[in-house]
Structure formats: C-alpha cells, structure tokens
C-alpha positions as CSV (number, residue, x, y, z in Angstrom):
1,M,72.9,-190.3,-108.8
2,R,72.8,-193.8,-107.1
3,I,76.5,-193.4,-106.1
4,G,75.8,-190.0,-104.6
5,L,72.8,-191.3,-102.7
6,A,74.8,-194.3,-101.4
7,F,77.7,-192.1,-100.3
8,S,75.3,-189.8,-98.5
9,F,73.8,-192.8,-96.7
10,L,77.2,-194.0,-95.6
11,V,78.2,-190.5,-94.3
12,L,75.0,-190.4,-92.3
13,L,75.5,-193.9,-91.0
14,Q,79.0,-193.1,-90.0
15,G,77.9,-189.9,-88.3
16,C,75.4,-191.8,-86.2
17,S,77.9,-194.3,-85.0
18,R,80.2,-191.8,-83.3
19,E,80.1,-192.1,-79.6
20,E,79.7,-188.6,-78.2
21,P,78.9,-187.8,-74.6
22,I,75.4,-186.8,-73.9
23,R,75.2,-183.1,-73.0
24,V,72.8,-181.8,-70.5
25,Y,71.8,-178.2,-70.4
26,D,69.9,-176.2,-67.8
27,A,67.6,-174.1,-69.8
28,P,66.1,-171.1,-68.0
29,K,62.4,-171.5,-67.2
30,E,60.1,-169.3,-69.0
31,Q,58.8,-166.6,-66.7
32,V,55.0,-166.5,-66.8
33,V,53.8,-163.0,-66.6
34,T,50.3,-162.3,-65.3
35,Y,48.4,-159.1,-65.1
36,T,46.1,-157.8,-62.5
37,L,43.1,-155.5,-62.9
38,W,41.8,-153.9,-59.7
39,G,38.6,-152.0,-59.6
40,G,35.7,-150.8,-57.5
41,M,32.1,-150.2,-58.5
42,Y,29.8,-147.9,-56.4
43,P,27.1,-148.0,-55.3
44,A,26.6,-151.7,-55.1
45,E,22.9,-151.8,-56.3
46,D,23.4,-149.9,-59.5
47,P,27.1,-148.9,-60.0
48,T,27.6,-145.6,-61.6
49,W,31.1,-144.9,-60.3
50,F,34.0,-147.0,-61.4
51,F,37.6,-147.2,-60.2
52,K,40.0,-149.1,-62.4
53,V,43.8,-149.8,-62.6
54,S,45.9,-152.5,-64.1
55,G,49.5,-153.7,-64.2
56,S,51.7,-156.7,-63.8
57,T,50.7,-158.8,-60.9
58,R,54.3,-158.9,-59.5
59,E,54.5,-155.1,-59.5
60,F,51.0,-154.7,-58.0
61,Q,51.4,-157.0,-55.0
62,P,53.0,-154.4,-52.7
63,F,50.0,-152.2,-53.1
64,A,47.2,-154.7,-52.3
65,A,46.6,-153.6,-48.7
66,D,46.5,-149.9,-49.6
67,F,44.1,-150.6,-52.5
68,D,41.8,-152.4,-50.1
69,K,41.9,-149.4,-47.7
70,L,41.1,-147.0,-50.6
71,M,38.1,-149.1,-51.7
72,A,36.8,-149.4,-48.1
73,S,37.0,-145.6,-47.7
74,V,34.9,-144.7,-50.8
75,R,31.6,-143.1,-49.9
76,L,28.8,-141.3,-51.7
77,P,27.5,-138.7,-49.1
78,N,25.9,-136.5,-51.8
79,G,24.3,-139.4,-53.7
80,P,25.6,-141.4,-56.7
81,E,25.0,-138.5,-59.1
82,N,27.9,-136.6,-57.5
83,Q,31.6,-137.6,-57.3
84,P,32.4,-140.0,-54.5
85,L,34.8,-139.1,-51.7
86,W,37.7,-141.3,-50.5
87,D,40.8,-141.3,-48.3
88,L,44.1,-141.7,-50.1
89,P,46.6,-144.2,-48.6
90,A,50.0,-142.7,-47.6
91,G,52.1,-141.9,-50.7
92,W,49.1,-142.0,-53.1
93,R,48.2,-138.8,-54.8
94,L,45.5,-137.3,-57.1
95,G,46.5,-136.9,-60.7
96,G,43.5,-134.8,-61.8
97,P,41.0,-135.5,-64.6
98,N,42.2,-137.2,-67.7
99,S,40.0,-136.7,-70.8
100,A,42.1,-139.2,-72.8
101,K,41.2,-141.9,-70.3
102,M,37.6,-140.5,-69.9
103,A,38.4,-140.1,-66.2
104,D,36.8,-137.6,-63.9
105,E,39.8,-138.1,-61.6
106,T,43.0,-140.2,-61.5
107,I,44.8,-141.6,-58.5
108,L,48.5,-142.2,-58.8
109,F,50.5,-144.6,-56.8
110,G,53.8,-146.6,-57.0
111,P,57.0,-145.3,-58.5
112,Q,57.2,-141.5,-58.8
113,D,58.8,-141.7,-62.3
114,K,56.3,-144.2,-63.7
115,P,53.2,-144.4,-61.4
116,F,50.2,-146.7,-61.8
117,V,47.2,-144.6,-62.9
118,M,43.8,-145.5,-61.4
119,T,40.9,-143.9,-63.3
120,V,37.7,-142.8,-61.5
121,G,34.7,-142.1,-63.7
122,K,31.0,-142.0,-63.8
123,F,29.6,-144.5,-66.4
124,K,26.6,-146.5,-67.3
125,G,26.3,-150.2,-68.1
126,G,25.8,-151.7,-64.7
127,F,27.7,-154.2,-62.7
128,E,27.5,-157.5,-64.7
129,P,28.3,-156.2,-68.2
130,N,31.3,-154.2,-67.0
131,L,32.7,-157.1,-64.8
132,A,32.3,-159.4,-67.8
133,R,34.2,-157.0,-70.1
134,W,37.0,-156.5,-67.5
135,V,37.4,-160.2,-67.1
136,G,37.7,-160.5,-70.9
137,Q,40.3,-157.7,-71.0
138,V,42.7,-159.9,-69.0
139,G,42.2,-162.8,-71.3
140,L,39.6,-164.9,-69.4
141,N,36.1,-166.0,-70.2
142,Y,33.3,-164.8,-67.9
143,A,30.1,-166.6,-66.9
144,S,27.6,-165.1,-64.5
145,T,28.4,-167.9,-62.0
146,D,32.0,-166.4,-61.8
147,K,30.9,-163.2,-60.0
148,A,32.2,-164.4,-56.6
149,K,35.6,-165.2,-58.1
150,Y,36.3,-161.6,-59.1
151,A,34.0,-159.4,-57.0
152,Q,33.8,-159.1,-53.3
153,P,31.2,-156.8,-51.5
154,I,32.7,-153.9,-49.6
155,G,31.0,-153.1,-46.3
156,T,27.9,-154.4,-44.5
157,P,25.5,-153.8,-46.0
158,S,27.4,-153.8,-49.2
159,K,28.2,-150.2,-50.4
160,G,30.2,-151.3,-53.4
161,W,32.2,-154.0,-55.0
162,R,35.9,-154.7,-54.9
163,I,37.2,-156.2,-58.1
164,A,40.4,-158.2,-58.5
165,I,41.1,-160.2,-61.7
166,V,44.3,-161.9,-62.7
167,G,44.9,-163.2,-66.2
168,P,47.5,-163.6,-69.0
169,N,46.7,-160.5,-71.1
170,N,47.7,-156.9,-70.3
171,P,44.4,-155.0,-70.0
172,S,46.2,-151.6,-70.3
173,S,46.6,-152.4,-73.9
174,R,42.9,-152.7,-74.3
175,S,40.0,-150.3,-73.7
176,M,40.1,-149.4,-70.1
177,M,36.9,-147.8,-69.3
178,P,33.3,-149.1,-68.8
179,G,30.8,-148.3,-71.5
180,R,29.3,-144.9,-71.4
C-alpha cells in the first residue's frame, strides 16, 4: 500500500513538472435574456379594464412606439362598465375573445406566424395589487414606493396607466390575468 501511494505521488509530481504552454480560450459570453411585460389599466382612478402582453425584451423593442400609441388611444366613452375603444396601430389586428386567457378581446401584433397576444379584459382588484402581482411575475419584488418605476400616467388629466416592467422571468409562463 505504501509503495502504491509513493508511486502515485511521484507520478503526480512528475505530471506537475511538465512545462506546457498556457492555453487561453475565448468563451462565449452568456446571453442574458430579459422579459418585458407591457400593460395598461383604465380608468386611472379605479381600473377595471386591463391590457396585458409579455415577451422577450429583445423581440418587443420594435413595437414600443406602437404600444404607446395604442395605450394613448384607449378611451371609455360609454363608461368603465362597457368595453373600451381604441385605435389599432398599422399591422396590428383583433384576435377576438379568448376564454382560455379570460380575455374579452385579444390584440395580435408582430410576426404573422407567431404573433404576440395582448389580452384585454374587465377585472377587479384595483391598480396597486395588480401592479404588484405583475412585477412579481417577471421575477422582481414590489414595494408601493416603486409605482413610478413601472407605471406612467397616460393623458392629462390621467385617463389610465401605461405599465412597462422588465425582469428575468418569463411572465407568460405564469398566470397572466389580474384577479377577478
């Protein structure tokens, strides 16, 4: 046993004494993927209508200006108890109601073969609890002092809230709709 141990030690010692060139490798950098959740809550005082869509931040970026146009166009001419009206950006289309997503309407945009699906629905729960839940869905922690980080008023006076949250988790793999 002692001879085997001594031999192993000598082999290890000899292996360490070889002079080999130092090799340097360029390892690819890990791509950090973030996800964006966009939404709108109307009316501003006591939201009952919610717009919501999510996807990878990189894929969403080309649609940011159109999303802002859509949110700015939302109006409630027949009161918050009735479905809002809006103007669709060029290339965006209605997808119809979707009971699986509890959506009174869906808005499709992006690639024709695999579009993003924005849900539009009437829900309860108010602004703050839904914003907090949405922030959690992308993997962030929410504090009431964070409201301005994620929500911007739309219009003057504010007629609604534009929501934009970026985080590490894919919210489309979680519950997407506000509490009923």
